C-alpha positions as CSV (number, residue, x, y, z in Angstrom):
1,X,-0.1,0.1,0.0
2,X,1.5,3.4,-1.1
3,X,0.1,7.1,-0.5
4,X,0.1,9.9,-2.9
5,X,-0.6,13.4,-2.9
6,X,-2.1,14.2,-6.3
7,X,-3.5,16.8,-8.1
8,X,-4.0,20.8,-7.6
9,X,-1.6,20.3,-4.1
10,X,1.3,19.4,-5.9
11,X,0.5,22.0,-8.9
12,X,0.3,24.7,-6.8
13,X,3.4,23.7,-5.1
14,X,5.1,23.4,-8.0
15,X,4.0,27.1,-8.6
16,X,4.7,28.5,-5.7
17,X,0.9,29.2,-4.5
18,X,-0.3,28.6,-1.7
19,X,-2.6,24.8,-1.1
20,X,-5.9,24.8,0.3
21,X,-6.8,21.2,-0.4
22,X,-5.0,17.8,-0.6
23,X,-6.1,14.8,-2.4
24,X,-4.2,11.5,-1.9
25,X,-4.6,8.5,-3.8
26,X,-3.5,5.1,-2.5
27,X,-2.1,2.1,-4.2
28,X,-2.3,-1.4,-3.3
29,X,-5.1,-1.4,-0.9
30,X,-8.9,-2.7,-0.6
31,X,-12.0,-0.9,0.4
32,X,-11.5,-3.5,3.3
33,X,-8.2,-2.4,4.0
34,X,-8.9,1.1,4.6
35,X,-11.2,1.0,6.7
36,X,-9.4,-1.5,8.6
37,X,-7.3,1.6,9.0
38,X,-9.8,3.8,10.4
39,X,-10.3,5.5,7.1
40,X,-14.4,6.6,6.5
41,X,-15.9,5.4,3.5
42,X,-17.6,9.1,1.5
43,X,-17.5,7.9,-2.0
44,X,-20.6,7.3,-4.1
45,X,-19.3,6.7,-7.2
46,X,-15.8,4.9,-6.4
47,X,-14.1,4.0,-3.0
48,X,-13.0,7.6,-1.5
49,X,-12.3,8.1,2.1
50,X,-11.8,10.4,4.8
51,X,-8.3,10.1,6.8
52,X,-9.4,9.3,10.8
53,X,-7.3,12.7,11.9
54,X,-7.0,15.3,9.6
55,X,-10.1,14.2,7.3
56,X,-8.3,14.8,4.0
57,X,-9.7,12.7,1.4
58,X,-7.8,9.4,0.4
59,X,-8.9,7.5,-2.9
60,X,-8.5,4.2,-4.5
61,X,-6.6,4.5,-7.9
62,X,-8.8,4.0,-10.4
63,X,-9.1,3.4,-13.8
64,X,-12.9,4.7,-15.7
65,X,-14.4,3.5,-19.0
66,X,-16.6,5.6,-20.8
67,X,-20.3,3.4,-21.2
68,X,-22.5,6.6,-22.2
69,X,-22.7,10.2,-23.5
70,X,-22.0,12.9,-20.8
71,X,-19.9,13.3,-17.9
72,X,-21.6,10.2,-15.6
73,X,-21.3,7.9,-18.5
74,X,-18.3,6.2,-16.9
75,X,-17.7,2.8,-15.2
76,X,-15.5,2.9,-12.7
77,X,-12.8,-0.1,-11.9
78,X,-10.9,0.4,-8.5
79,X,-8.6,-2.5,-7.0
80,X,-5.1,-2.8,-5.6
81,X,-3.6,-3.9,-9.2
82,X,-4.5,-0.4,-10.6
83,X,-1.1,1.1,-10.4
84,X,-0.6,5.5,-10.5
85,X,0.7,5.8,-13.5
86,X,-3.2,4.3,-14.8
87,X,-4.8,6.4,-12.0
88,X,-3.2,10.2,-13.6
89,X,-3.7,9.0,-16.7
90,X,-7.4,9.0,-16.7
91,X,-6.8,13.0,-15.5
92,X,-7.8,16.0,-17.5
93,X,-4.5,18.2,-17.7
94,X,-1.3,17.3,-17.6
95,X,-0.2,19.8,-15.0
96,X,-3.6,18.3,-12.8
97,X,-1.5,14.4,-13.3
98,X,1.4,15.0,-11.2
99,X,2.1,13.1,-8.3
100,X,4.2,13.2,-4.9
101,X,5.2,10.4,-2.7
102,X,5.9,10.2,1.0
103,X,9.3,10.6,0.7
104,X,8.5,13.9,-1.3
105,X,9.6,12.8,-4.5
106,X,7.9,14.0,-7.9
107,X,6.6,11.1,-10.2
108,X,5.4,13.0,-13.2
109,X,4.8,10.5,-16.2
110,X,2.8,13.1,-18.5
111,X,5.1,16.2,-18.5
112,X,2.9,18.1,-16.6
113,X,5.5,20.3,-14.7
114,X,7.7,21.0,-17.7
115,X,4.0,22.1,-18.8
116,X,3.4,24.5,-15.8
117,X,7.0,26.3,-16.9
118,X,5.5,26.6,-20.7
119,X,2.6,27.6,-19.1
120,X,0.6,25.5,-21.7
121,X,-2.5,23.6,-20.9
122,X,-2.4,20.3,-22.2
123,X,-4.7,16.7,-22.5
124,X,-3.2,13.8,-20.9
125,X,-4.5,11.6,-22.9
126,X,-7.3,11.0,-25.6
127,X,-9.5,9.8,-22.9
128,X,-10.0,13.9,-22.6
129,X,-12.7,13.4,-24.7
130,X,-14.9,11.5,-23.0
131,X,-15.8,13.9,-20.3
132,X,-17.8,17.5,-21.5
133,X,-17.0,19.1,-18.2
134,X,-12.8,19.0,-19.1
135,X,-14.1,21.5,-21.7
136,X,-15.4,24.1,-18.9
137,X,-12.5,23.0,-16.4
138,X,-9.6,23.6,-19.0
139,X,-11.6,27.4,-19.8
140,X,-11.5,27.6,-16.2
141,X,-7.8,26.8,-15.3
142,X,-7.1,29.2,-18.6
143,X,-8.9,32.3,-16.5
144,X,-7.1,31.0,-13.1
145,X,-3.0,30.9,-14.6
146,X,-3.3,32.5,-18.0
147,X,-1.8,29.3,-19.6
148,X,-2.4,29.5,-23.2
149,X,-3.9,25.9,-24.6
150,X,-2.0,23.5,-26.9
151,X,-3.0,23.0,-30.6
152,X,-3.8,20.0,-30.2
153,X,-5.9,20.2,-26.8
154,X,-8.0,22.9,-29.0
155,X,-8.8,20.6,-32.0
156,X,-10.0,18.0,-29.3
157,X,-12.5,20.2,-27.9
158,X,-13.7,21.7,-31.0
159,X,-13.7,17.6,-32.2
160,X,-16.0,17.1,-28.8
161,X,-18.4,20.2,-29.8
162,X,-18.6,18.9,-33.5
163,X,-19.7,15.4,-31.9
164,X,-22.3,16.8,-29.8
165,X,-20.5,15.9,-26.2
166,X,-21.1,19.8,-25.3
167,X,-24.7,18.9,-25.7
168,X,-24.5,16.5,-22.7
169,X,-23.2,19.3,-20.2
170,X,-25.9,20.1,-17.7
171,X,-27.0,23.4,-15.6
172,X,-25.6,22.3,-12.3
173,X,-21.8,22.1,-13.7
174,X,-22.0,24.6,-16.4
175,X,-23.1,27.0,-13.5
176,X,-20.7,25.5,-11.1
177,X,-17.7,25.7,-13.1
178,X,-18.7,29.2,-14.5
179,X,-19.2,30.9,-11.2
180,X,-15.6,29.5,-10.5
181,X,-14.1,31.0,-13.6
182,X,-15.8,34.5,-13.1
183,X,-13.8,34.6,-9.9
184,X,-10.6,33.7,-11.6
185,X,-7.9,36.5,-12.3
186,X,-9.2,36.8,-15.8
187,X,-11.9,35.3,-16.2
188,X,-12.0,37.0,-19.7
189,X,-9.7,33.9,-20.9
190,X,-12.4,31.5,-19.8
191,X,-15.0,32.7,-22.3
192,X,-12.4,33.4,-24.8
193,X,-11.1,29.8,-25.0
194,X,-15.1,28.7,-25.0
195,X,-15.5,30.5,-27.9
196,X,-12.5,29.2,-29.6
197,X,-13.3,25.9,-29.4
198,X,-17.2,26.3,-30.1
199,X,-18.5,25.4,-26.7
200,X,-19.8,28.8,-26.1
201,X,-23.1,28.2,-28.1
202,X,-23.5,25.0,-26.5
203,X,-23.3,25.8,-23.0
204,X,-24.3,29.9,-23.1
205,X,-26.1,30.7,-26.5
206,X,-27.3,33.9,-25.4
207,X,-23.5,35.2,-24.8
208,X,-22.9,33.5,-28.0
209,X,-25.2,35.8,-30.0
210,X,-24.4,38.6,-28.4
211,X,-21.0,38.1,-28.8
212,X,-21.3,38.1,-32.5
213,X,-20.3,41.8,-32.5
214,X,-16.6,41.7,-31.9
215,X,-17.1,45.5,-30.4
216,X,-19.7,44.6,-28.0
217,X,-17.3,40.9,-27.2
218,X,-14.3,43.5,-26.5
219,X,-16.4,46.0,-24.1
220,X,-17.4,42.4,-21.7
221,X,-13.9,41.3,-21.9
222,X,-12.6,44.6,-20.9
223,X,-15.5,44.9,-18.1
224,X,-14.9,41.3,-16.7
225,X,-11.4,42.0,-16.0
226,X,-12.0,45.1,-14.2
227,X,-14.5,43.8,-12.2
228,X,-11.9,40.9,-11.0
229,X,-9.3,43.4,-11.0
230,X,-11.4,45.2,-8.4
231,X,-12.2,42.1,-6.5
232,X,-16.2,42.2,-7.1
233,X,-18.4,39.6,-6.1
234,X,-19.7,36.9,-7.9
235,X,-23.3,38.8,-8.2
236,X,-21.3,42.0,-9.7
237,X,-19.5,40.0,-12.5
238,X,-22.3,38.0,-13.6
239,X,-24.3,41.1,-13.8
240,X,-21.1,42.4,-15.4
241,X,-21.4,39.2,-17.8
242,X,-25.2,39.8,-18.5
243,X,-24.4,43.4,-19.5
244,X,-23.5,41.9,-23.6
245,X,-27.3,41.2,-23.7
246,X,-27.9,45.0,-23.2
247,X,-27.8,45.7,-26.9
248,X,-30.2,42.5,-28.3
249,X,-34.0,42.6,-29.4
250,X,-35.4,41.0,-25.9
251,X,-32.2,41.6,-23.4
252,X,-34.8,41.0,-19.9
253,X,-35.9,37.8,-21.7
254,X,-32.6,36.4,-23.2
255,X,-31.4,37.1,-19.5
256,X,-34.3,35.3,-17.9
257,X,-34.0,32.2,-20.1
258,X,-29.8,32.4,-19.3
259,X,-30.1,32.4,-15.6
260,X,-33.1,30.0,-15.5
261,X,-31.6,27.3,-17.7
262,X,-28.3,28.1,-15.5
263,X,-29.8,27.6,-12.4
264,X,-28.1,31.2,-11.2
265,X,-28.8,31.8,-7.5
266,X,-31.0,34.5,-6.6
267,X,-28.5,36.9,-6.1
268,X,-26.3,36.7,-8.6
269,X,-30.2,36.4,-11.2
270,X,-31.7,39.5,-9.6
271,X,-28.6,41.8,-9.7
272,X,-27.6,41.0,-13.4
273,X,-31.6,41.8,-14.0
274,X,-31.4,45.1,-12.3
275,X,-28.5,45.7,-13.5
276,X,-29.9,45.7,-17.0
277,X,-33.3,47.8,-16.2
278,X,-31.2,50.1,-14.8
279,X,-27.9,50.9,-15.7
280,X,-28.8,53.9,-18.3
281,X,-30.1,56.0,-15.7
282,X,-27.3,55.2,-13.3
283,X,-24.8,55.8,-16.2
284,X,-26.4,59.5,-16.1
285,X,-26.4,59.8,-12.4
286,X,-24.1,62.8,-12.1
287,X,-26.3,64.9,-14.1
288,X,-29.7,63.5,-12.5
289,X,-31.3,66.1,-9.9
290,X,-32.5,65.0,-6.6
291,X,-36.0,64.3,-7.8
292,X,-34.6,62.2,-10.0
293,X,-32.1,60.3,-7.9
294,X,-35.2,59.6,-5.6
295,X,-36.6,57.8,-8.3
296,X,-34.0,55.7,-9.1
297,X,-33.3,54.9,-5.9
298,X,-36.6,53.7,-5.3
299,X,-36.8,51.7,-7.8
300,X,-33.7,50.0,-7.1
301,X,-34.9,49.2,-3.9
302,X,-31.9,51.3,-2.4
303,X,-34.0,52.2,0.8
304,X,-33.7,48.8,2.0
305,X,-30.9,46.9,0.1
306,X,-28.4,49.4,0.1
307,X,-25.5,46.9,-0.1
308,X,-27.4,45.6,-3.2
309,X,-27.4,49.0,-4.7
310,X,-23.8,49.5,-4.1
311,X,-23.4,46.0,-6.3
312,X,-25.3,47.2,-8.8
313,X,-22.9,50.4,-8.7
314,X,-20.3,48.4,-9.1
315,X,-21.4,46.6,-12.1
316,X,-22.5,49.5,-14.1
317,X,-19.2,51.2,-13.6
318,X,-17.3,48.0,-15.0
319,X,-19.8,48.3,-18.1
320,X,-19.6,51.9,-18.9
321,X,-16.4,53.1,-17.7
322,X,-14.0,55.0,-20.2
323,X,-10.0,54.5,-19.7
324,X,-8.6,57.0,-17.3
325,X,-12.1,58.2,-16.8
326,X,-13.5,57.7,-13.1
327,X,-17.1,57.0,-12.6
328,X,-18.5,60.1,-11.0
329,X,-22.0,58.7,-10.8
330,X,-21.2,56.3,-8.5
331,X,-19.9,58.5,-5.8
332,X,-22.3,61.2,-6.3
333,X,-25.7,58.3,-6.0
334,X,-24.0,56.6,-3.1
335,X,-23.8,60.1,-1.1
336,X,-27.4,60.6,-2.3
337,X,-28.5,57.3,-1.0
338,X,-26.8,57.9,2.7
339,X,-28.5,61.3,2.9
340,X,-31.9,59.7,2.1
341,X,-31.3,57.1,4.2
342,X,-30.9,59.5,7.5
343,X,-34.2,60.6,6.7
344,X,-36.3,59.6,9.8
345,X,-39.2,57.8,8.2
346,X,-40.9,57.0,11.6
347,X,-40.7,60.4,12.9
348,X,-42.3,61.5,9.9
349,X,-45.0,58.6,9.9
350,X,-45.5,59.5,13.8
351,X,-46.2,63.2,13.1
352,X,-48.4,62.7,10.1
353,X,-52.4,62.7,11.3
354,X,-53.3,61.4,7.5
355,X,-51.7,58.4,6.5
356,X,-52.3,58.7,2.9
357,X,-49.4,61.9,3.1
358,X,-47.1,60.0,4.6
359,X,-45.5,58.9,1.5
360,X,-45.1,62.3,-0.3
361,X,-44.0,63.7,2.9
362,X,-41.4,61.0,2.9
363,X,-40.4,61.5,-0.7
364,X,-39.8,65.3,0.0
365,X,-38.0,65.1,3.0
366,X,-35.5,62.4,1.0
367,X,-35.5,65.1,-1.9
368,X,-34.7,67.9,0.8
369,X,-31.7,65.9,2.1
370,X,-30.2,64.8,-1.1
371,X,-30.1,68.7,-2.7
372,X,-28.2,69.6,0.5
373,X,-26.1,66.6,0.0
374,X,-25.0,67.6,-3.3
375,X,-24.7,71.6,-2.5
376,X,-22.2,70.6,-0.1
377,X,-20.3,68.9,-2.6
């Protein structure tokens, strides 16, 4: 029985990056061996165990055989006679097919360490084509590391799309990979790769249509990378992505369709829709008078959800900023919101003897507060 650290932990160590999680492969053991040593079985599709003390994952070495289309169409074989090299051969990219033994020695049968030095994403074997999720993973790693795709791997991915493998992607996996990729350092590289191999039209047809315009595509990529550089949260980055739909015939319908198919979380879907609806008055926020600003804040439900309103401003800033020009509207609208929220709505309601007038008085007080804030600036 031999134990090896594998995958992302070894890759990130070689890159000098912090390691978050460690995974291990166990060669020469049976499930009974693992349970006898105190490991807890947790795997559903193949034998995976949790270490009795560290709770890290230990998987028995295994091979896989394709039995049907999609990412679940596999038959797994895990037994003591499966070698480490055989286990590594089923992995997606060479940079993820590196192992380290307990003495610290690197085992790299597929050249992953060299590809790390070269900055290349390369498939380990033709078995890459058996799992369509690997297209998304390769794109995600491009966004994370900025690596280029090996020409042979690009050809393989295009062949997968043409063969209909990408049609078997399910919404949960698309969203899972998309969400991770959006949070990487250069999300534009993920979409560039998906576009080059043809998978964008299968996984995100609304975006593929919107990005048929080269100008819109270029704007979107700049906006996504600006959001990443600013460190904005996932709902903001998804809203920035949705801005690409703005020039279409029915942008809100396209966004609802995309969000529903992806099963995007409510905070992401809601902020994206709000961004499409309210982006134009926000862009003009530096010129709006106090009355118009109150109308805008009311429409955005900013009184009750100020944090979401700030995220809305961030998304619009990414989509509409110009080089070397600050987004003046944001600071002005944040100041206006602060002034308006300082108005004591409870006191106004308590002092008003005619309930039907409370709304008008509250609005007038907010307008007055914002005017004072604008004058002070």
